C-alpha positions, 0 to 999 in steps of 0.5 A, spaced: 500 500 500 502 506 498 503 512 502 498 518 502 504 523 504 509 524 499 516 528 501 520 531 496 526 534 499 534 535 496 539 530 499 541 534 505 534 535 507 532 528 506 538 525 510 536 530 516 529 527 515 531 520 515 535 522 521 531 526 526 524 526 523 520 532 521 521 537 527 517 544 528 523 548 528 525 545 521 519 549 518 520 555 515 515 556 510 508 554 510 504 553 504 496 553 505 490 551 502 485 556 500 479 558 504 472 555 503 471 547 503 478 545 503 480 550 508 475 548 513 476 540 512 483 542 514 481 545 520 483 540 525 490 539 523 491 547 522 488 547 530 494 542 532 499 545 527 498 552 529 495 551 536 500 546 539 506 543 534 509 550 531 508 554 537 513 549 541 518 551 536 518 559 535 521 562 529 520 566 524 515 563 518 513 565 512 505 563 510 504 563 503 497 561 499 492 563 494 485 565 495 480 570 493 481 574 500 488 574 503 490 568 506 489 568 513 492 565 519 490 568 526 494 563 530 491 568 536 485 565 535 482 560 540 481 553 537 474 553 537 474 559 533 479 557 528 474 557 522 474 564 523 481 565 521 479 561 514 474 566 512 478 572 515 474 574 520 467 574 516 463 570 521 
């Protein structure tokens, strides 16, 4: 059975992943799904990524995405209000 996740990395990055696994401090750029249904489907993983995993290793990160509205990632939202970040506060 093939994996649902594919990792694309150069030799150095792949060797690092094999040795250490993916750690939050390794993440500098976060490509994001556009809002709407796709964004809402990913709400649970976003709550964990932005609410627990990434804050455990603070560093500067770039968030990139494409949507009709500007991409919104409000890490200060409470877990219960994360969906609000996807619609840029238009609740």
